[in-house]
Structure formats: structure tokens, C-alpha cells
N, C-alpha and C positions, 0 to 999 in steps of 0.2 A: 504494500500500500504506500501511497505518497506520504512523505514526512515533511517535505518542504515545498510549498506552493507559492509561486509568484503570481500575484494578481495585479495586472496593469489597469489603472483607473484614469479616466479623463473627465469624469463628471457627467457623461452622457447616459442616456437610457440603456444603451447596449452595455456599458460598463456596470450598470446596476444589475442587469441580467447575468453578467459574468460573475458578479459578486454572489448572487444566489446559487449559481452552479458551483462556485468555489466552496461555499458553505456546505452544500450537499456532499461534495467529495471529501472535504476535511472532516465532516462529522462521522465518517466511517472509521476513523482512527483517532484515538485519544492522544496520540503522539504527533499529530499533524499540526504544523504551524503555517499560517498564511502571512506572507510578507506582501504588503501593498506598495505599489510604486506609482507616483504621479510625476510625469516629466514636464517641467516648465520649458516650453519651446522657446528658445532664445530669439528666434525670428519674430515670434508673436509677443514676447515679453516686452520688447521695446515699446510697442504700441500700448500695452497695459500700463507700463510705467508712466507714459505721457498722460494717460487718462486717469490715473489715480492721484489721490491727494497726499500720499505718503507710503512709506515702506510697510507700515503696520496694516494699512487698508489693503494693500496688494497681497500681503501674506494671508490676511483674513479671507479675502475673496478666493484665494487658492484653496485654503483649508475648507471653505464652505462647499466647494465642489466635491470634496471627499467625505463630507459629513454624512450624507445618506448611506453610503457604503459602510462607514465606520459604525453607524447606529445599527445596521443589520448584523455586522460582525459581533458587536457587543450583545445584542439581543439574543443571538444564538450561542453565546458563551464561547466564541472562537478565540484561540490564541493567535494574536496577530501583531504585526508591527507596521509602521508607516514610514515610508522614505520619499523624499523629494529629490529628483535628479534634475540636472540642467543640461540642455542640449537639444538635439533633434530626437524626437520620440522613438522612432524605430531603432536606430543604432544605439541609443542610450539603454533601451530595454534589453536589447540583445547583449550588449557588453555586460550589463549588471547580471543578467540571468546566467550567462556563461561563467562569469567570474565567481559568483556565489554558489554555483552548482545546484540549481533547483531541480527537483524531481518532475515538476510540471509547471508550465506557464499557462495562465488563463487570461484571455484578452477579449474584449468586445470588438465586434466588427463595426466599422464606422458606417458602412452602407453606401459606399460610393457607387455611382453608376459605372458601367463598363468603360466608358470613355474616360471618366475622371481617374479610374483606377489604372488604366493603361498609360495615361499621361503622367499622373502624379505618383502612382504606386501607393498602396495603403500601408499604414503602420502595421496592421496585423499580418499582411502579406510579407513584409520585410522581416518581421519576427519569425514567422513560420519558416522562411527560407534559411535563416542564419542561426537560430538558437539550437543548442546541442542537446535538448531534451524534448519530450513530447509537449505539444502545444494544443490547447483547446480554444477554438475561436467561437465565441457565442454571439448569435445574432437574434 
């Protein structure tokens, strides 16, 4: 059974569905720990900084994106940790997952249409291609 699960969150509805799946899987073993990760996208954070009134407000808005998932983890008595990474989401998640040697990565699908995914590539697709453990993509 999985002992170390990485749950990638972005505050979207798909990441909430991914949280529910992570809870289902983690509840099968008392030794399982869920490590959540939220990646602050540097290319978007510049815009966020310009529109916020201070560092505290910016940190609070980021934490608020994680709050629903954190509440679900607490409600289900899950053992979990929260990490914030900085960089491009796909590569940051891959690097962290491979470095920390997770048993499973769970990530929500962003739901791009086929043209957007072909041009941009999705974060979940990048993770699936490069991470060295099983990946569950939830949509």
C-alpha cells in the first residue's frame, strides 16, 4: 500500500476532487501520509504582487486556495503536510516528487481543450511524463 502520497493542489474544483481521491486511498492504510504541494507560478506571481496591497495579503490569498482541501484532510483525520514551491508548476512538481521519492502523485486535470493542451501542454501531462512513480490524474 502507498505510504507517501503527493497531492498537487491549485485551488480548482479538479484539485478538490483529487483531494477526495487522495483521502480514499490514504484511508486504506494507517501509515499513509499525504504531502500537499501548491506551486506559486513565478510568471503569474508578478501580476499578483502588483494587484495586492502587501506580502501578508498575497500569502493569505494563496493559503485561502488551499483551505478547502486542508479542511477535508482535517475532517477525515488524515496525516498531512503542506508545502509551497516557487517556479513553473509542472517541472516544480516533478522535481519535488522525484527528489522526495513519493509512492504516488495525485493531481487534478485542468481540463484544457485539445488545442490548448497541444499548444501549451498541461501541468498534469508534464507530471505524468516525467515523474518516477505512479500518477493518478483526477478529472
